[in-house]
C-alpha positions in Angstrom: 0.0 0.0 0.0 2.8 2.3 0.9 4.7 1.5 -2.3 1.9 2.6 -4.8 1.4 5.7 -2.7 5.0 6.7 -2.8 5.2 5.9 -6.5 2.1 8.1 -7.1 3.6 10.8 -5.0 6.8 10.6 -7.0 4.9 10.8 -10.3 2.9 13.8 -9.1 6.0 15.5 -7.9 7.8 14.8 -11.1 4.8 16.0 -13.1 4.6 19.2 -11.0 8.3 19.9 -11.5 8.0 19.4 -15.2 4.9 21.7 -15.4 6.9 24.4 -13.5 9.9 23.9 -15.8 7.7 24.2 -18.8 5.9 27.2 -17.5 9.3 28.8 -16.8 10.5 28.1 -20.3 7.3 29.5 -21.8 7.4 32.6 -19.8 11.0 33.2 -20.6 10.4 32.5 -24.2 7.5 35.0 -24.3 9.5 37.7 -22.6 12.3 37.2 -25.1 10.0 37.2 -28.1 8.1 40.2 -26.9 11.3 42.3 -26.2 12.0 44.5 -29.2 15.6 44.1 -30.4 17.1 47.4 -31.4 18.7 47.7 -34.8 22.5 47.3 -34.8 24.5 47.4 -38.0 26.7 44.3 -38.6 27.2 44.1 -42.3 25.7 45.5 -45.5 22.8 43.7 -47.3 23.7 42.2 -50.7 22.4 44.3 -53.6 18.7 43.9 -54.6 18.0 41.8 -51.5 16.2 42.3 -48.2 16.7 40.9 -44.8 14.4 38.0 -43.8 11.3 39.3 -41.9 12.2 37.3 -38.7 15.7 38.8 -38.7 14.6 42.5 -38.8 14.9 44.9 -35.9 13.1 48.2 -35.3 14.7 51.3 -36.7 15.4 54.1 -34.1 13.3 57.2 -33.9 14.9 60.4 -35.2 14.1 63.9 -35.9 15.6 67.0 -37.6 15.1 69.8 -40.0 14.4 69.5 -43.7 16.5 71.5 -46.2 13.6 74.0 -46.4 13.8 74.6 -42.7 10.6 72.7 -41.6 10.7 70.3 -38.8 10.8 66.5 -39.5 10.0 63.5 -37.3 10.5 59.9 -38.3 7.0 59.1 -37.0 5.7 60.5 -40.2 7.1 57.5 -42.0 5.0 55.0 -40.1 3.1 52.4 -42.1 5.0 52.9 -45.4 8.0 51.2 -47.0 10.8 53.7 -46.6 14.0 54.4 -48.5 16.5 56.5 -46.5 19.4 57.7 -48.6 22.5 59.4 -47.0 24.1 61.7 -49.5 26.1 64.9 -50.0 26.3 67.5 -52.7 30.1 66.9 -52.7 29.7 63.2 -53.3 30.4 62.1 -56.9 28.6 58.7 -56.7 25.5 60.6 -55.3 25.3 62.6 -58.6 24.9 59.3 -60.4 22.7 57.5 -57.9 20.2 60.4 -57.0 18.5 60.7 -60.4 18.0 56.9 -60.4 16.5 57.1 -56.9 14.2 59.9 -58.1 13.0 57.7 -61.0 12.1 54.8 -58.6 10.4 57.3 -56.2 8.2 58.6 -59.0 7.1 55.0 -59.8 6.3 53.8 -56.3 5.3 56.9 -54.2 1.6 56.4 -54.7 1.8 52.7 -53.7 2.8 53.2 -50.1 6.5 54.0 -50.3 8.3 57.1 -49.0 11.8 58.3 -49.8 13.8 60.5 -47.4 17.2 61.9 -48.2 19.7 62.7 -45.4 22.2 65.4 -46.4 25.4 64.9 -44.4 28.6 67.0 -44.0 27.3 69.6 -46.4 26.3 73.3 -46.7 22.6 73.9 -46.9 22.8 76.2 -50.0 24.9 73.7 -51.9 22.5 70.9 -51.0 19.5 72.8 -52.1 21.1 73.6 -55.4 22.0 69.9 -55.8 18.4 68.7 -55.3 17.0 71.5 -57.5 19.4 70.7 -60.3 18.6 67.0 -60.3 14.9 67.5 -59.9 14.6 65.5 -56.6 10.9 65.6 -55.5 11.3 63.8 -52.1 12.4 65.7 -48.9 15.9 65.6 -47.3 16.9 66.2 -43.7 19.8 68.6 -43.4 22.2 66.7 -41.1 25.6 68.3 -41.3 26.9 66.5 -38.1 25.6 63.1 -39.1 23.2 62.7 -36.1 20.6 60.7 -38.0 23.2 58.2 -39.1 24.4 57.9 -35.5 20.9 57.0 -34.4 21.3 53.7 -36.3 23.7 51.9 -34.0 26.9 50.8 -35.7 25.9 52.2 -39.0 29.0 53.4 -41.0 28.1 57.1 -41.1 31.3 57.9 -43.1 30.2 55.8 -46.0 28.4 58.1 -48.4 26.2 57.3 -50.2 24.5 54.7 -48.1 20.9 53.6 -48.1 18.6 52.0 -45.5 15.2 50.4 -46.3 12.5 50.1 -43.7 9.4 47.8 -44.0 5.9 48.9 -43.2 6.4 48.0 -39.5 9.4 50.4 -39.2 12.0 47.6 -39.1 15.3 47.8 -41.0 14.9 45.6 -44.0 18.1 46.4 -45.9 21.3 48.4 -45.5 23.3 49.2 -48.6 26.7 50.8 -48.3 28.1 52.6 -51.4 26.3 53.5 -54.6 23.1 51.6 -55.4 21.9 51.0 -58.9 18.4 52.2 -59.5 17.3 48.7 -60.8 18.6 47.0 -57.7 16.7 49.5 -55.5 13.5 49.0 -57.5 13.7 45.2 -56.9 14.2 45.6 -53.2 11.4 48.1 -52.8 9.0 46.0 -54.9 9.7 43.0 -52.6 8.9 45.1 -49.5 5.7 46.5 -51.1 4.6 42.9 -51.9 4.9 41.8 -48.3 1.6 41.3 -46.4 -0.5 41.9 -49.5 -3.7 39.8 -49.8 
C-alpha cells in the first residue's frame, strides 16, 4: 500500500516539477520574443535583396530639420515602406545615384513608399542647389553633423552614399553601403511592397 502511494507521489512531484519547468520556459520565451531588439549594423545587405522578416529589428526614432527649414520627425514614415538615402552634394557617386532614386520614387510613391534623403557633411545652399538641379521631389533632412546616421547603431556614417530600407512595420529591411543601382533599389522596394499583401 505504501509502495503505490510513494510511487504516485513521485509521479505527481515529477509532473509538477515538469509543469513548473515548462511554465518557466514558456514565460522566458514569451519575454524574449516580446522584447524589441534594437537595430544594430553588422554588415551590408547584398544588392537587390532584403533581410528575412524574422531577422529584422526596429529602426530608431529620429528627428531633424528639412532642407527648407521645416521640422521633421520619423513618426511621419509609419506604415509605409521607406527608403532613407544618405548623400552629400560633394559626393560624386551621389550625382549618379540620385536621379535613379528619383525615378524609382516617381514610380512607387503612390503605392505606399516614401523616400527620405539625409544630407550629411554639407552646406545647406549647396545641398538645395543639388536637389533642384537633379529634380529631386522627395524631402531631405539637413544633417551636417551626421546625427541621423548615429541613431542607427553601428551604421557606418562615413560611407556616403548609403541607403537604409524600412518595411511597413518600421523595421530595418536592408542596409546598402556605397552607390546603389536604380534597378537594384527597385527590386528591393518592390519586394517590400509585396509583403503582407492579400
